[in-house]
PyMOL CGO cylinders between C-alpha atoms (Angstrom):
from pymol import cmd
from pymol.cgo import CYLINDER

trace = [
    CYLINDER, -150.17, 37.52, -33.27, -150.97, 33.89, -32.52, 0.3, 1, 1, 1, 1, 1, 1,
    CYLINDER, -150.97, 33.89, -32.52, -154.01, 34.95, -30.47, 0.3, 1, 1, 1, 1, 1, 1,
    CYLINDER, -154.01, 34.95, -30.47, -155.18, 37.20, -33.31, 0.3, 1, 1, 1, 1, 1, 1,
    CYLINDER, -155.18, 37.20, -33.31, -154.77, 34.38, -35.87, 0.3, 1, 1, 1, 1, 1, 1,
    CYLINDER, -154.77, 34.38, -35.87, -156.70, 31.99, -33.61, 0.3, 1, 1, 1, 1, 1, 1,
    CYLINDER, -156.70, 31.99, -33.61, -159.55, 34.46, -33.20, 0.3, 1, 1, 1, 1, 1, 1,
    CYLINDER, -159.55, 34.46, -33.20, -159.66, 35.10, -36.95, 0.3, 1, 1, 1, 1, 1, 1,
    CYLINDER, -159.66, 35.10, -36.95, -159.79, 31.36, -37.64, 0.3, 1, 1, 1, 1, 1, 1,
    CYLINDER, -159.79, 31.36, -37.64, -162.64, 30.88, -35.15, 0.3, 1, 1, 1, 1, 1, 1,
    CYLINDER, -162.64, 30.88, -35.15, -164.60, 33.82, -36.60, 0.3, 1, 1, 1, 1, 1, 1,
    CYLINDER, -164.60, 33.82, -36.60, -164.19, 32.37, -40.10, 0.3, 1, 1, 1, 1, 1, 1,
    CYLINDER, -164.19, 32.37, -40.10, -165.24, 28.93, -38.83, 0.3, 1, 1, 1, 1, 1, 1,
    CYLINDER, -165.24, 28.93, -38.83, -168.26, 30.34, -36.98, 0.3, 1, 1, 1, 1, 1, 1,
    CYLINDER, -168.26, 30.34, -36.98, -169.39, 32.39, -39.96, 0.3, 1, 1, 1, 1, 1, 1,
    CYLINDER, -169.39, 32.39, -39.96, -168.94, 29.45, -42.35, 0.3, 1, 1, 1, 1, 1, 1,
    CYLINDER, -168.94, 29.45, -42.35, -170.86, 27.01, -40.12, 0.3, 1, 1, 1, 1, 1, 1,
    CYLINDER, -170.86, 27.01, -40.12, -173.66, 29.53, -39.65, 0.3, 1, 1, 1, 1, 1, 1,
    CYLINDER, -173.66, 29.53, -39.65, -173.85, 30.16, -43.41, 0.3, 1, 1, 1, 1, 1, 1,
    CYLINDER, -173.85, 30.16, -43.41, -173.88, 26.42, -44.05, 0.3, 1, 1, 1, 1, 1, 1,
    CYLINDER, -173.88, 26.42, -44.05, -176.90, 25.89, -41.79, 0.3, 1, 1, 1, 1, 1, 1,
    CYLINDER, -176.90, 25.89, -41.79, -178.77, 28.83, -43.27, 0.3, 1, 1, 1, 1, 1, 1,
    CYLINDER, -178.77, 28.83, -43.27, -177.92, 28.35, -46.94, 0.3, 1, 1, 1, 1, 1, 1,
    CYLINDER, -177.92, 28.35, -46.94, -178.30, 24.58, -47.21, 0.3, 1, 1, 1, 1, 1, 1,
    CYLINDER, -178.30, 24.58, -47.21, -181.15, 23.89, -44.78, 0.3, 1, 1, 1, 1, 1, 1,
    CYLINDER, -181.15, 23.89, -44.78, -183.13, 26.89, -43.50, 0.3, 1, 1, 1, 1, 1, 1,
    CYLINDER, -183.13, 26.89, -43.50, -183.41, 29.65, -46.11, 0.3, 1, 1, 1, 1, 1, 1,
    CYLINDER, -183.41, 29.65, -46.11, -184.41, 27.42, -49.05, 0.3, 1, 1, 1, 1, 1, 1,
    CYLINDER, -184.41, 27.42, -49.05, -187.49, 26.55, -46.95, 0.3, 1, 1, 1, 1, 1, 1,
    CYLINDER, -187.49, 26.55, -46.95, -188.08, 30.25, -46.13, 0.3, 1, 1, 1, 1, 1, 1,
    CYLINDER, -188.08, 30.25, -46.13, -187.28, 29.53, -42.46, 0.3, 1, 1, 1, 1, 1, 1,
    CYLINDER, -187.28, 29.53, -42.46, -185.73, 32.69, -40.95, 0.3, 1, 1, 1, 1, 1, 1,
    CYLINDER, -185.73, 32.69, -40.95, -182.61, 32.11, -38.90, 0.3, 1, 1, 1, 1, 1, 1,
    CYLINDER, -182.61, 32.11, -38.90, -183.38, 35.15, -36.78, 0.3, 1, 1, 1, 1, 1, 1,
    CYLINDER, -183.38, 35.15, -36.78, -184.53, 38.74, -37.02, 0.3, 1, 1, 1, 1, 1, 1,
    CYLINDER, -184.53, 38.74, -37.02, -182.06, 39.75, -39.73, 0.3, 1, 1, 1, 1, 1, 1,
    CYLINDER, -182.06, 39.75, -39.73, -182.62, 36.42, -41.48, 0.3, 1, 1, 1, 1, 1, 1,
    CYLINDER, -182.62, 36.42, -41.48, -186.37, 37.05, -41.43, 0.3, 1, 1, 1, 1, 1, 1,
    CYLINDER, -186.37, 37.05, -41.43, -185.92, 40.46, -43.05, 0.3, 1, 1, 1, 1, 1, 1,
    CYLINDER, -185.92, 40.46, -43.05, -183.54, 38.95, -45.63, 0.3, 1, 1, 1, 1, 1, 1,
    CYLINDER, -183.54, 38.95, -45.63, -186.10, 36.25, -46.44, 0.3, 1, 1, 1, 1, 1, 1,
    CYLINDER, -186.10, 36.25, -46.44, -188.76, 38.93, -46.93, 0.3, 1, 1, 1, 1, 1, 1,
    CYLINDER, -188.76, 38.93, -46.93, -186.49, 40.99, -49.22, 0.3, 1, 1, 1, 1, 1, 1,
    CYLINDER, -186.49, 40.99, -49.22, -185.80, 37.87, -51.26, 0.3, 1, 1, 1, 1, 1, 1,
    CYLINDER, -185.80, 37.87, -51.26, -189.51, 37.01, -51.35, 0.3, 1, 1, 1, 1, 1, 1,
    CYLINDER, -189.51, 37.01, -51.35, -190.59, 40.52, -52.40, 0.3, 1, 1, 1, 1, 1, 1,
    CYLINDER, -190.59, 40.52, -52.40, -187.74, 41.69, -54.64, 0.3, 1, 1, 1, 1, 1, 1,
    CYLINDER, -187.74, 41.69, -54.64, -185.82, 38.49, -55.54, 0.3, 1, 1, 1, 1, 1, 1,
    CYLINDER, -185.82, 38.49, -55.54, -182.65, 40.02, -54.09, 0.3, 1, 1, 1, 1, 1, 1,
    CYLINDER, -182.65, 40.02, -54.09, -179.91, 37.45, -53.61, 0.3, 1, 1, 1, 1, 1, 1,
    CYLINDER, -179.91, 37.45, -53.61, -180.47, 36.28, -50.05, 0.3, 1, 1, 1, 1, 1, 1,
    CYLINDER, -180.47, 36.28, -50.05, -176.79, 36.34, -49.12, 0.3, 1, 1, 1, 1, 1, 1,
    CYLINDER, -176.79, 36.34, -49.12, -176.51, 39.97, -50.26, 0.3, 1, 1, 1, 1, 1, 1,
    CYLINDER, -176.51, 39.97, -50.26, -179.77, 40.89, -48.52, 0.3, 1, 1, 1, 1, 1, 1,
    CYLINDER, -179.77, 40.89, -48.52, -178.54, 39.39, -45.27, 0.3, 1, 1, 1, 1, 1, 1,
    CYLINDER, -178.54, 39.39, -45.27, -175.25, 41.27, -45.50, 0.3, 1, 1, 1, 1, 1, 1,
    CYLINDER, -175.25, 41.27, -45.50, -177.01, 44.59, -46.08, 0.3, 1, 1, 1, 1, 1, 1,
    CYLINDER, -177.01, 44.59, -46.08, -179.46, 44.06, -43.20, 0.3, 1, 1, 1, 1, 1, 1,
    CYLINDER, -179.46, 44.06, -43.20, -176.71, 42.95, -40.82, 0.3, 1, 1, 1, 1, 1, 1,
    CYLINDER, -176.71, 42.95, -40.82, -174.41, 45.83, -41.71, 0.3, 1, 1, 1, 1, 1, 1,
    CYLINDER, -174.41, 45.83, -41.71, -177.14, 48.44, -41.31, 0.3, 1, 1, 1, 1, 1, 1,
    CYLINDER, -177.14, 48.44, -41.31, -178.15, 47.10, -37.88, 0.3, 1, 1, 1, 1, 1, 1,
    CYLINDER, -178.15, 47.10, -37.88, -174.53, 46.87, -36.77, 0.3, 1, 1, 1, 1, 1, 1,
    CYLINDER, -174.53, 46.87, -36.77, -174.25, 50.66, -36.51, 0.3, 1, 1, 1, 1, 1, 1,
    CYLINDER, -174.25, 50.66, -36.51, -176.57, 50.58, -33.50, 0.3, 1, 1, 1, 1, 1, 1,
    CYLINDER, -176.57, 50.58, -33.50, -174.04, 48.54, -31.53, 0.3, 1, 1, 1, 1, 1, 1,
    CYLINDER, -174.04, 48.54, -31.53, -170.83, 50.45, -32.29, 0.3, 1, 1, 1, 1, 1, 1,
    CYLINDER, -170.83, 50.45, -32.29, -171.29, 53.08, -29.55, 0.3, 1, 1, 1, 1, 1, 1,
    CYLINDER, -171.29, 53.08, -29.55, -171.90, 50.53, -26.78, 0.3, 1, 1, 1, 1, 1, 1,
    CYLINDER, -171.90, 50.53, -26.78, -169.76, 47.60, -27.92, 0.3, 1, 1, 1, 1, 1, 1,
    CYLINDER, -169.76, 47.60, -27.92, -166.89, 49.48, -29.54, 0.3, 1, 1, 1, 1, 1, 1,
    CYLINDER, -166.89, 49.48, -29.54, -165.20, 49.78, -32.92, 0.3, 1, 1, 1, 1, 1, 1,
    CYLINDER, -165.20, 49.78, -32.92, -163.17, 46.62, -32.49, 0.3, 1, 1, 1, 1, 1, 1,
    CYLINDER, -163.17, 46.62, -32.49, -166.43, 44.71, -32.03, 0.3, 1, 1, 1, 1, 1, 1,
    CYLINDER, -166.43, 44.71, -32.03, -167.73, 46.28, -35.26, 0.3, 1, 1, 1, 1, 1, 1,
    CYLINDER, -167.73, 46.28, -35.26, -164.67, 45.26, -37.28, 0.3, 1, 1, 1, 1, 1, 1,
    CYLINDER, -164.67, 45.26, -37.28, -164.85, 41.64, -36.16, 0.3, 1, 1, 1, 1, 1, 1,
    CYLINDER, -164.85, 41.64, -36.16, -168.60, 41.53, -36.69, 0.3, 1, 1, 1, 1, 1, 1,
    CYLINDER, -168.60, 41.53, -36.69, -168.23, 42.84, -40.26, 0.3, 1, 1, 1, 1, 1, 1,
    CYLINDER, -168.23, 42.84, -40.26, -165.74, 40.02, -40.90, 0.3, 1, 1, 1, 1, 1, 1,
    CYLINDER, -165.74, 40.02, -40.90, -168.17, 37.49, -39.39, 0.3, 1, 1, 1, 1, 1, 1,
    CYLINDER, -168.17, 37.49, -39.39, -171.24, 38.61, -41.32, 0.3, 1, 1, 1, 1, 1, 1,
    CYLINDER, -171.24, 38.61, -41.32, -169.27, 38.83, -44.57, 0.3, 1, 1, 1, 1, 1, 1,
    CYLINDER, -169.27, 38.83, -44.57, -168.02, 35.24, -44.17, 0.3, 1, 1, 1, 1, 1, 1,
    CYLINDER, -168.02, 35.24, -44.17, -171.56, 34.15, -43.28, 0.3, 1, 1, 1, 1, 1, 1,
    CYLINDER, -171.56, 34.15, -43.28, -173.08, 35.83, -46.35, 0.3, 1, 1, 1, 1, 1, 1,
    CYLINDER, -173.08, 35.83, -46.35, -170.46, 34.40, -48.73, 0.3, 1, 1, 1, 1, 1, 1,
    CYLINDER, -170.46, 34.40, -48.73, -170.80, 30.87, -47.35, 0.3, 1, 1, 1, 1, 1, 1,
    CYLINDER, -170.80, 30.87, -47.35, -174.61, 31.16, -47.40, 0.3, 1, 1, 1, 1, 1, 1,
    CYLINDER, -174.61, 31.16, -47.40, -174.48, 32.06, -51.09, 0.3, 1, 1, 1, 1, 1, 1,
    CYLINDER, -174.48, 32.06, -51.09, -172.14, 29.16, -51.87, 0.3, 1, 1, 1, 1, 1, 1,
    CYLINDER, -172.14, 29.16, -51.87, -173.99, 26.51, -49.86, 0.3, 1, 1, 1, 1, 1, 1,
    CYLINDER, -173.99, 26.51, -49.86, -177.52, 27.39, -51.00, 0.3, 1, 1, 1, 1, 1, 1,
    CYLINDER, -177.52, 27.39, -51.00, -176.56, 26.06, -54.43, 0.3, 1, 1, 1, 1, 1, 1,
    CYLINDER, -176.56, 26.06, -54.43, -176.51, 22.55, -52.96, 0.3, 1, 1, 1, 1, 1, 1,
    CYLINDER, -176.51, 22.55, -52.96, -180.09, 22.52, -51.65, 0.3, 1, 1, 1, 1, 1, 1,
    CYLINDER, -180.09, 22.52, -51.65, -182.03, 19.35, -52.42, 0.3, 1, 1, 1, 1, 1, 1,
    CYLINDER, -182.03, 19.35, -52.42, -185.86, 19.68, -52.58, 0.3, 1, 1, 1, 1, 1, 1,
    CYLINDER, -185.86, 19.68, -52.58, -186.23, 15.97, -51.81, 0.3, 1, 1, 1, 1, 1, 1,
    CYLINDER, -186.23, 15.97, -51.81, -185.05, 16.20, -48.21, 0.3, 1, 1, 1, 1, 1, 1,
    CYLINDER, -185.05, 16.20, -48.21, -187.41, 16.04, -45.24, 0.3, 1, 1, 1, 1, 1, 1,
    CYLINDER, -187.41, 16.04, -45.24, -188.51, 19.46, -43.96, 0.3, 1, 1, 1, 1, 1, 1,
    CYLINDER, -188.51, 19.46, -43.96, -188.09, 18.30, -40.35, 0.3, 1, 1, 1, 1, 1, 1,
    CYLINDER, -188.09, 18.30, -40.35, -184.53, 17.17, -41.12, 0.3, 1, 1, 1, 1, 1, 1,
    CYLINDER, -184.53, 17.17, -41.12, -183.75, 20.57, -42.64, 0.3, 1, 1, 1, 1, 1, 1,
    CYLINDER, -183.75, 20.57, -42.64, -185.13, 22.40, -39.60, 0.3, 1, 1, 1, 1, 1, 1,
    CYLINDER, -185.13, 22.40, -39.60, -183.16, 20.32, -37.08, 0.3, 1, 1, 1, 1, 1, 1,
    CYLINDER, -183.16, 20.32, -37.08, -179.91, 20.14, -39.06, 0.3, 1, 1, 1, 1, 1, 1,
    CYLINDER, -179.91, 20.14, -39.06, -180.02, 23.81, -40.03, 0.3, 1, 1, 1, 1, 1, 1,
    CYLINDER, -180.02, 23.81, -40.03, -180.70, 24.85, -36.43, 0.3, 1, 1, 1, 1, 1, 1,
    CYLINDER, -180.70, 24.85, -36.43, -177.82, 22.78, -35.07, 0.3, 1, 1, 1, 1, 1, 1,
    CYLINDER, -177.82, 22.78, -35.07, -175.34, 24.30, -37.52, 0.3, 1, 1, 1, 1, 1, 1,
    CYLINDER, -175.34, 24.30, -37.52, -176.83, 27.77, -37.03, 0.3, 1, 1, 1, 1, 1, 1,
    CYLINDER, -176.83, 27.77, -37.03, -176.51, 27.60, -33.23, 0.3, 1, 1, 1, 1, 1, 1,
    CYLINDER, -176.51, 27.60, -33.23, -173.00, 26.17, -33.44, 0.3, 1, 1, 1, 1, 1, 1,
    CYLINDER, -173.00, 26.17, -33.44, -171.83, 28.94, -35.75, 0.3, 1, 1, 1, 1, 1, 1,
    CYLINDER, -171.83, 28.94, -35.75, -173.43, 31.74, -33.72, 0.3, 1, 1, 1, 1, 1, 1,
    CYLINDER, -173.43, 31.74, -33.72, -172.12, 30.24, -30.47, 0.3, 1, 1, 1, 1, 1, 1,
    CYLINDER, -172.12, 30.24, -30.47, -168.55, 30.20, -31.80, 0.3, 1, 1, 1, 1, 1, 1,
    CYLINDER, -168.55, 30.20, -31.80, -168.88, 33.83, -32.90, 0.3, 1, 1, 1, 1, 1, 1,
    CYLINDER, -168.88, 33.83, -32.90, -170.37, 34.99, -29.60, 0.3, 1, 1, 1, 1, 1, 1,
    CYLINDER, -170.37, 34.99, -29.60, -167.65, 33.25, -27.60, 0.3, 1, 1, 1, 1, 1, 1,
    CYLINDER, -167.65, 33.25, -27.60, -165.20, 35.44, -29.48, 0.3, 1, 1, 1, 1, 1, 1,
    CYLINDER, -165.20, 35.44, -29.48, -167.18, 38.57, -28.59, 0.3, 1, 1, 1, 1, 1, 1,
    CYLINDER, -167.18, 38.57, -28.59, -168.48, 38.80, -32.17, 0.3, 1, 1, 1, 1, 1, 1,
    CYLINDER, -168.48, 38.80, -32.17, -172.12, 39.22, -33.12, 0.3, 1, 1, 1, 1, 1, 1,
    CYLINDER, -172.12, 39.22, -33.12, -173.70, 37.24, -35.92, 0.3, 1, 1, 1, 1, 1, 1,
    CYLINDER, -173.70, 37.24, -35.92, -175.13, 40.60, -37.02, 0.3, 1, 1, 1, 1, 1, 1,
    CYLINDER, -175.13, 40.60, -37.02, -178.69, 41.84, -37.04, 0.3, 1, 1, 1, 1, 1, 1,
    CYLINDER, -178.69, 41.84, -37.04, -180.55, 41.44, -33.78, 0.3, 1, 1, 1, 1, 1, 1,
    CYLINDER, -180.55, 41.44, -33.78, -177.55, 39.50, -32.46, 0.3, 1, 1, 1, 1, 1, 1,
    CYLINDER, -177.55, 39.50, -32.46, -176.12, 42.96, -31.79, 0.3, 1, 1, 1, 1, 1, 1,
    CYLINDER, -176.12, 42.96, -31.79, -179.11, 43.74, -29.58, 0.3, 1, 1, 1, 1, 1, 1,
    CYLINDER, -179.11, 43.74, -29.58, -178.73, 40.39, -27.81, 0.3, 1, 1, 1, 1, 1, 1,
    CYLINDER, -178.73, 40.39, -27.81, -175.06, 41.07, -27.09, 0.3, 1, 1, 1, 1, 1, 1,
    CYLINDER, -175.06, 41.07, -27.09, -175.88, 44.54, -25.73, 0.3, 1, 1, 1, 1, 1, 1,
    CYLINDER, -175.88, 44.54, -25.73, -178.49, 43.03, -23.39, 0.3, 1, 1, 1, 1, 1, 1,
    CYLINDER, -178.49, 43.03, -23.39, -176.05, 40.26, -22.47, 0.3, 1, 1, 1, 1, 1, 1,
    CYLINDER, -176.05, 40.26, -22.47, -173.34, 42.81, -21.65, 0.3, 1, 1, 1, 1, 1, 1,
    CYLINDER, -173.34, 42.81, -21.65, -175.64, 45.08, -19.65, 0.3, 1, 1, 1, 1, 1, 1,
    CYLINDER, -175.64, 45.08, -19.65, -177.31, 42.32, -17.64, 0.3, 1, 1, 1, 1, 1, 1,
    CYLINDER, -177.31, 42.32, -17.64, -174.37, 39.90, -17.44, 0.3, 1, 1, 1, 1, 1, 1,
    CYLINDER, -174.37, 39.90, -17.44, -176.41, 37.02, -18.84, 0.3, 1, 1, 1, 1, 1, 1,
    CYLINDER, -176.41, 37.02, -18.84, -176.19, 34.41, -21.55, 0.3, 1, 1, 1, 1, 1, 1,
    CYLINDER, -176.19, 34.41, -21.55, -177.03, 35.83, -25.02, 0.3, 1, 1, 1, 1, 1, 1,
    CYLINDER, -177.03, 35.83, -25.02, -179.31, 33.03, -26.21, 0.3, 1, 1, 1, 1, 1, 1,
    CYLINDER, -179.31, 33.03, -26.21, -182.49, 34.07, -24.37, 0.3, 1, 1, 1, 1, 1, 1,
    CYLINDER, -182.49, 34.07, -24.37, -182.58, 37.74, -25.40, 0.3, 1, 1, 1, 1, 1, 1,
    CYLINDER, -182.58, 37.74, -25.40, -181.75, 36.67, -28.95, 0.3, 1, 1, 1, 1, 1, 1,
    CYLINDER, -181.75, 36.67, -28.95, -184.78, 34.38, -28.93, 0.3, 1, 1, 1, 1, 1, 1,
    CYLINDER, -184.78, 34.38, -28.93, -187.16, 37.02, -27.56, 0.3, 1, 1, 1, 1, 1, 1,
    CYLINDER, -187.16, 37.02, -27.56, -186.04, 39.80, -29.91, 0.3, 1, 1, 1, 1, 1, 1,
    CYLINDER, -186.04, 39.80, -29.91, -186.61, 37.56, -32.94, 0.3, 1, 1, 1, 1, 1, 1,
    CYLINDER, -186.61, 37.56, -32.94, -190.25, 36.72, -32.18, 0.3, 1, 1, 1, 1, 1, 1,
    CYLINDER, -190.25, 36.72, -32.18, -191.86, 39.83, -33.67, 0.3, 1, 1, 1, 1, 1, 1,
    CYLINDER, -191.86, 39.83, -33.67, -189.99, 39.45, -36.98, 0.3, 1, 1, 1, 1, 1, 1,
    CYLINDER, -189.99, 39.45, -36.98, -191.02, 35.81, -37.17, 0.3, 1, 1, 1, 1, 1, 1,
    CYLINDER, -191.02, 35.81, -37.17, -194.63, 36.89, -36.77, 0.3, 1, 1, 1, 1, 1, 1,
    CYLINDER, -194.63, 36.89, -36.77, -194.31, 39.38, -39.62, 0.3, 1, 1, 1, 1, 1, 1,
    CYLINDER, -194.31, 39.38, -39.62, -192.66, 36.79, -41.87, 0.3, 1, 1, 1, 1, 1, 1,
    CYLINDER, -192.66, 36.79, -41.87, -195.38, 34.25, -41.07, 0.3, 1, 1, 1, 1, 1, 1,
    CYLINDER, -195.38, 34.25, -41.07, -198.18, 36.73, -41.82, 0.3, 1, 1, 1, 1, 1, 1,
    CYLINDER, -198.18, 36.73, -41.82, -196.68, 37.68, -45.19, 0.3, 1, 1, 1, 1, 1, 1,
    CYLINDER, -196.68, 37.68, -45.19, -195.43, 34.31, -46.46, 0.3, 1, 1, 1, 1, 1, 1,
    CYLINDER, -195.43, 34.31, -46.46, -196.98, 31.38, -44.57, 0.3, 1, 1, 1, 1, 1, 1,
    CYLINDER, -196.98, 31.38, -44.57, -198.15, 30.81, -40.99, 0.3, 1, 1, 1, 1, 1, 1,
    CYLINDER, -198.15, 30.81, -40.99, -196.34, 27.46, -40.75, 0.3, 1, 1, 1, 1, 1, 1,
    CYLINDER, -196.34, 27.46, -40.75, -193.09, 29.45, -40.94, 0.3, 1, 1, 1, 1, 1, 1,
    CYLINDER, -193.09, 29.45, -40.94, -193.80, 30.76, -37.43, 0.3, 1, 1, 1, 1, 1, 1,
    CYLINDER, -193.80, 30.76, -37.43, -193.86, 27.26, -35.91, 0.3, 1, 1, 1, 1, 1, 1,
    CYLINDER, -193.86, 27.26, -35.91, -190.78, 26.16, -37.87, 0.3, 1, 1, 1, 1, 1, 1,
    CYLINDER, -190.78, 26.16, -37.87, -188.91, 29.34, -36.94, 0.3, 1, 1, 1, 1, 1, 1,
    CYLINDER, -188.91, 29.34, -36.94, -189.75, 28.92, -33.25, 0.3, 1, 1, 1, 1, 1, 1,
    CYLINDER, -189.75, 28.92, -33.25, -188.53, 25.30, -33.30, 0.3, 1, 1, 1, 1, 1, 1,
    CYLINDER, -188.53, 25.30, -33.30, -185.36, 26.41, -35.07, 0.3, 1, 1, 1, 1, 1, 1,
    CYLINDER, -185.36, 26.41, -35.07, -184.76, 29.22, -32.58, 0.3, 1, 1, 1, 1, 1, 1,
    CYLINDER, -184.76, 29.22, -32.58, -185.33, 26.94, -29.60, 0.3, 1, 1, 1, 1, 1, 1,
    CYLINDER, -185.33, 26.94, -29.60, -182.79, 24.41, -30.86, 0.3, 1, 1, 1, 1, 1, 1,
    CYLINDER, -182.79, 24.41, -30.86, -180.20, 27.00, -31.91, 0.3, 1, 1, 1, 1, 1, 1,
    CYLINDER, -180.20, 27.00, -31.91, -180.63, 28.99, -28.67, 0.3, 1, 1, 1, 1, 1, 1,
    CYLINDER, -180.63, 28.99, -28.67, -179.92, 25.90, -26.56, 0.3, 1, 1, 1, 1, 1, 1,
    CYLINDER, -179.92, 25.90, -26.56, -176.78, 25.20, -28.57, 0.3, 1, 1, 1, 1, 1, 1,
    CYLINDER, -176.78, 25.20, -28.57, -175.61, 28.82, -28.37, 0.3, 1, 1, 1, 1, 1, 1,
    CYLINDER, -175.61, 28.82, -28.37, -175.90, 28.83, -24.57, 0.3, 1, 1, 1, 1, 1, 1,
    CYLINDER, -175.90, 28.83, -24.57, -174.17, 25.43, -24.28, 0.3, 1, 1, 1, 1, 1, 1,
    CYLINDER, -174.17, 25.43, -24.28, -171.25, 26.65, -26.39, 0.3, 1, 1, 1, 1, 1, 1,
    CYLINDER, -171.25, 26.65, -26.39, -171.02, 29.88, -24.38, 0.3, 1, 1, 1, 1, 1, 1,
    CYLINDER, -171.02, 29.88, -24.38, -170.86, 27.81, -21.18, 0.3, 1, 1, 1, 1, 1, 1,
    CYLINDER, -170.86, 27.81, -21.18, -167.99, 25.62, -22.35, 0.3, 1, 1, 1, 1, 1, 1,
    CYLINDER, -167.99, 25.62, -22.35, -165.44, 28.11, -21.05, 0.3, 1, 1, 1, 1, 1, 1,
    CYLINDER, -165.44, 28.11, -21.05, -165.44, 30.30, -17.97, 0.3, 1, 1, 1, 1, 1, 1,
    CYLINDER, -165.44, 30.30, -17.97, -168.05, 33.00, -17.41, 0.3, 1, 1, 1, 1, 1, 1,
    CYLINDER, -168.05, 33.00, -17.41, -166.00, 36.00, -18.51, 0.3, 1, 1, 1, 1, 1, 1,
    CYLINDER, -166.00, 36.00, -18.51, -166.07, 34.71, -22.08, 0.3, 1, 1, 1, 1, 1, 1,
    CYLINDER, -166.07, 34.71, -22.08, -169.61, 35.96, -22.59, 0.3, 1, 1, 1, 1, 1, 1,
    CYLINDER, -169.61, 35.96, -22.59, -169.81, 38.90, -20.21, 0.3, 1, 1, 1, 1, 1, 1,
    CYLINDER, -169.81, 38.90, -20.21, -168.41, 40.82, -23.19, 0.3, 1, 1, 1, 1, 1, 1,
    CYLINDER, -168.41, 40.82, -23.19, -166.37, 43.18, -21.04, 0.3, 1, 1, 1, 1, 1, 1,
    CYLINDER, -166.37, 43.18, -21.04, -164.18, 44.44, -23.89, 0.3, 1, 1, 1, 1, 1, 1,
    CYLINDER, -164.18, 44.44, -23.89, -162.32, 47.70, -24.12, 0.3, 1, 1, 1, 1, 1, 1,
    CYLINDER, -162.32, 47.70, -24.12, -163.58, 50.09, -26.75, 0.3, 1, 1, 1, 1, 1, 1,
    CYLINDER, -163.58, 50.09, -26.75, -160.90, 50.98, -29.29, 0.3, 1, 1, 1, 1, 1, 1,
]
cmd.load_cgo(trace, "trace")
């Protein structure tokens, strides 16, 4: 029970930190936090759908691809993580200040984003969206999840940049580079089996 409570607390913390970085720093500047974030930004841009809700829908729909390989337990924890992220994103985006430096927002948002995702991935929980794909690759190839996460996100960044603004591509790449480094550092804090993701399917 204590182990379960600890994991739940870390998933809540990871989701909240991730939502903080996205809602307060990245999304108000239309900087996608990743593949799912890019799609959520586009849905918000096209249809004015609340970005927290859009992110939750995108993440949940993509999660179904990972259930067969990563297991139902993984899916349950990931739903908790993406729900916490979406709620915190919605709450924190209310505090955005248009007077801040764009560079500050990119760096600060990326640091919080990478920290939140890293905490989630150390618990065997995806941040949703293409994070599911990254965890599948990480499990299959026994590698850190940051690099596949970065590569999978590139094509969605390109689409977002073409539709909204080309400068988004550069900002998104900078953000992904920073957050990827932090994700891998957090995954390396403990021993290797933490991120081999060798869970039992239940």
